[in-house]
Structures are given as C-alpha cells and as structure tokens.
N, C-alpha and C positions, 0 to 999 in steps of 0.2 A: 275530567278531574272534579270530584265533588268537594267543594270548599268546606262543607260541614264535617268532613271526615279527615281532613288533612290540614296541617299547618307547616310553616317552615321548620319550626323546632322538631316536630315529629319526623319530618322528612330527613332532616340532618341527623337525627338519632338513628334512623334506618340506615342511612349511608355509612355512619360511623361503625355500625354493627356489621356491615357488609364488606367495607374496605379494610384490608388487613395491614398492620404495621410490619415493616421489614427493617426497622432500625435506622432508616435513612434520614428521618426527620427528628429534630429536637422538639418541635411543636407541630402537631398535625391538625386534623379537622376539629373545628369548634371554636377557634379564636378569630380575630380580625384577619390574620394571615398565617401562613405556615412558615416555619423556620427550619432550614437544613442544619445538619450537624456542623457545617463550617460557618454558620451564622448568617447566611443569606436569607433575607425575608422575601416571600413571594405571595402575591395576592392576585386574584382575578375577579372582575366584575363585568356583568352584561347590562347594557342600557338600551331600552327599546322605545321607539317613538310611541307616544300615547300613554306610556307608563312612567318613564323617567324624564321625558322632555317633550315639549310641544313646539315644533317649528312655526306654528301659527303665531306665537307671541315671543319666540326666541330666534335669534339668528343662528345659522349653522356654526358661526364662529363661537357664539356663546355656548352652544351645545358641546362643541369640542373642548372648550375650556372647562366647563362645569363637570363633564364626565371624567376628564383627566384628574381634576382636583378630588373628586369623590373616590376614585380608585386609589389614588396616592394616599388619601387620608387613612386607609386601612394599614398601610405600611408605617405611617407615622404613629398610629395607635399601638404599634408593637415596640415603640422606642427606636425607630429607625428613620433614615433619610432616604427618599426615593432616588433611584439611579437610572433605571432603564424602563421604558414603557413600550410594550408591544400592543399593536392595534389591529384587531380583526374587524372587518366591515362586512355587513350583509346589506347590499345595496339594491333598492328597488329601481325601476326604470326611470322614475322622475327625479332621481338624484344625479344630476349631471356633474361634469368635471369642475365647473365653477363652485358648486356646492361642496364637493369633496375638498377643493382647495380651501374654502372658507372653514370647513370642519377642521382640517389640519392646521390652519392658521391659529385656531383656538387651542388645539392640542399643543402646538409648539409654544404658544404664549404661556400656557400653564407650565410646560417643561422648562422654559427659560426662567420663569419666576422661581421654580422649585430646584433649579440647577440639576435637572436630569435630562435625558434625551430619548427620542424615539429610536427603537432598534429594529423596527420591521413589523411584520404582521401578516395578514392574509386578507383577501378580498373575494367575496362570493356574491352571486346574484340571489336576490330574495324578494319576497313580496312586501316586506316591511324593513325599514331602516333600523338596524341593530349595531351597536358598537360593543365589542368585547375587548376589554382592556386588561392586560396583565402587567403588573408593576413589580419590579424587584427593588430591593433596598439593602442598605447596610446598617447594622446596629451601631448606635453611637453611645449607648448607655454604658455605665460603669461595668467592666468585666464582660462587655458584649453580651449581656443577658437580656433577653426580650422581656417586655412588660406584658403580663397576661391578665385576663379577666379573673383568674383564679387566685390572685395575690392579695385580695382584701382580707383584713383581719379585724376582730373586735377591737374597738378603741380608735380605729382610723376615722378620719373625717372624709366626707365625700364632697368632691369639688367638680365644678363645670366651668369651662371657658366660655366667654361670650354670652350671648343671649338666646336661650333655647326658644324654638318656635319661630324665630325671625325668618328663616328660609321659607318655611311653609306659608307664612304671612306674605312674603314676597311673591310666591307662586300664585296665591289667590289674587293679589293685586294685579299681576299680569293677566291672569285668566279673566278677571272681571273688568279689566280696563279702568282701574281706579286712579291712575295717574302715577307714572314711574318717578317723576321728580319729587312729588309730595312724599312718597314712601321709598325714597332711594336706598336707605340703609337696609330695608327688608328685601327689596328687589336685588340689590347687590349681593346679599348673602345667598340668595337663591341661584343667581347666575354665576357668581364667582366665589364659591365656598373654599377658599384657599385653606389647605391643611395647616394646623397650628404648630408648625415646625419650631417656632420660637420658644414654645413651652418646653419641648423636648430638649433643646439645646441649653435652656436656662435652668430648669429645675428637675431634670430627669432623675437625679439622685434622691429626690424627695417623693417620687411617685412610686406607688406599689401596683395595685390593680389599675388597668387602663383599657378603655374601649372608646371608639368614636361614636357619636350620636347619629348614626345613619337611620336608625329605626325609631328614635325618640327616647327621651330620658326614661320613661316608664319601662319600655322594653329592654333598653340597654342596661339599666340598673338591675333589672331582673336577671339578665345574663350574669352579672357580677354576683348576685345573691346565690344563684344556682351553682355556678362553677366554683365559687369560693366557699360554698356551704356555710353562709352566714345570713344574718338578718340585715337588710338594708332599710334604713329609716330616712325617708325624704321629709324635709321640714318645709311646709307650704309657704311660710312667711319669708323663707330665704331664697326661694326660686327667683332669679333675676328676670324681671319683666321689662323689656324695652318699652319706651314711651309710645312708639308706633304700634306695638302690640296692644297696649291699653286702648289706644285710639281706634284701632281696627276692631277690637273686641266690642266696643260700643256700636260701631258702624255696622258690623256684620252679625252681631248677636252671639258672640262666644265668650266664655269665661277664660281670661288670660292664663291662669295657672294650669287649668286642665288642658288648654290648648298647647301650652309649652311642654307639658308632660307627654302628650301623645303624638306631637308633630315630629317627623323625622327629616332627614336630608340636611340638617344643620352642619353636620361634620365638625362639631365641636368635640373637645376631649372631655370625657367623664372619667375621673380618676380618684383613687383614695390615697391618703397620706397620713402617717402617724404623727407628723410634726407641723411646724409652721410653714405656711404657704403664703407668698406675697399676694397682695390684693391685685397687682397688675404685673404683667410681663410685656415690656415694650408697648405699653398703652392698652394691651388686651386685658379685660377684667377676668379675674379668677375668683369664683364665688363658692364658699362653703355652703352646700345645699342639704347636707344630711350627715348621717353617721352610720358606722357599722357596729352591730351588736352581736352577741351570742344568739343563736337561733336560726331561723330560716324564713325566707319569704321577703316580699317587698311591701313596705308600709308607708303611709303618709301621716305625719304628725301635724295636726292642726290645733294650735293653742293647747297642747298637752294631751289631746285625744288622738289615739292611733287607730287607723283603719287600714285594712289590707287593700292594696292598690289593685284594682281589676282593670284599669285602663291599660290598653296596649297600643303600641304604635302600628305602623304599616306592616302587613303580612301579605306577601304576594299570593299566597294560596287561600287567603280568606277575604279577598277584595269583594 
C-alpha cells in the first residue's frame, strides 16, 4: 500500500461509494458510529500491538481498559450510552491465558465503570496481538436523535472537553521513561481515557455537532467543517493547555498549541453549541476554542490573523 497515494479519508470515500444503502440505517458510513432505524448505535474499532498500544510499557490490564474506553467513546460521541461490548481477539503464541485474563480484567473494569457489559466475541490465532471491539449503545438525547458531525451551523461556538494533547504526552512519557508519577495526569489520560459520558447526560440538549478527538483537534474539527459544509475557526489563545504539556514542551522541544492540535487518542468531546455552555461539568473543564462561520475549511485565528490549518492528526495510511 503506497502511503503517498492513499489516506483514511480517501479510502472511506471509496467505501461509501461502493457500499449501497438499503434504508436500514438512520446514520451510515462517515460518522463516529452508525445508527439503526430503531435508534441502536453501533461502532467497531481495531487495535493492534505496536500501533495503538505497547505492552513494553503498558500492562495487559491497561491495554484492555484503554481499548474498551476508546471504542466506547465513539458511541458517546453520537449522544448515546454504551451497553454491550463484543471482543474479537487475534492472539499470537506468546499471549498466554494469564495475559488474556489480565486483558479481560481491564475490559471488565472499563465496562463496570461505564455500566455496560461484554456480550461475547471471537478468538483466532495470529502473528500479532489485535483486539477488535464492537460496542452498541442507546441514544439518551432528546427525541432519541443522534448527534452528528454535520450539525454545525454558522454562529455556533466550538468547544472541547478536558485538555487536548494530554494523552499523547502521556504516551511519550511512558515511551521515554520520564517518570509516571511526575506526569501522572498525562499518563492516566493515555491509559484510562474514560469517555465523557457526564457531558452527554448533563448538557446534550445544548450540543449540536459532536465528534470525539481520536485523531486530534485539527483532523476532527476538519471533519466537522467538511460534513457540516461550514468554516471552522480555531482560536489559538483559547486552546486549553495543561501545565504538564507546557512543561513537557520545554523538555522535549515541541510547541504546546501545535502539539495539542495534532495529537490524537485523547477521546475528549469536540462539539458545537449555539448558546451558553457551562465552564465545567462535574469538575471536567469545557472550553470554547473557536467558532463556526459561513464558508468552508479549517482556520486558526492568532491575534486576529487567520491562516488555513494544514496540521493533521494521525492517519493510519500516511504513517
């Protein structure tokens, strides 16, 4: 596969043009999850050793917890609560029963916190450890209507939960052995990225467009711009930067705002709203980081000067 000729977006477009609709889905390919006509939300995600997790610096319990949270976050990003998790495992010979037990202890830990449950799955032999998780959920938003990336409108504010870039910072702390206790907040967001269910239950009626930040703010905000056919303007001085990110930026030599825009796997919620949004929900910060305007594309406003954003987050086909 040639990385210079393909990207995830192009491949998804190809799939959308090939797969035909038969009227069974309310929401099909192209959002965080699909939604059936009866309101069931379904998503699936695959996680591979060396790409999404590294047992060298994560326990198998942490791998199970993290992957379950990441998959469930796509259900939450549709305005739904997770209910059932199906787990398919591709197991290499070095993953013994003790490691599988640890993996499922992590999966069950996430399910217990999210009040959902494992409903089965599949196990095959393979050369590399891969988890494929399917999560179903139920819509809890008013009128049982899903929240879509295409719901942004001019005049909306753009908001994000938590601190973008913190999870990637945590991954780098683990990879470089910089000290887990010193950078605990970052490490915890990488290993335990619990979906922001509290936001959905508290203010779903104020949310319009919604996406989770699995690919980074720049990429996910661009999804909103494209699917809503609007101009998204990020305001650089409003991007919330955690103190640890500032510290690591000095230590590792990166610019915190750019790092926050391109770093994925935070699984925070990025959403638009036409009205007032509280500063916090159950202690979780909600920050207005931009606005929606007439037009198209993704732009960064720095002290009144707008530039088109060319930063993009992680793309599996352009690694």
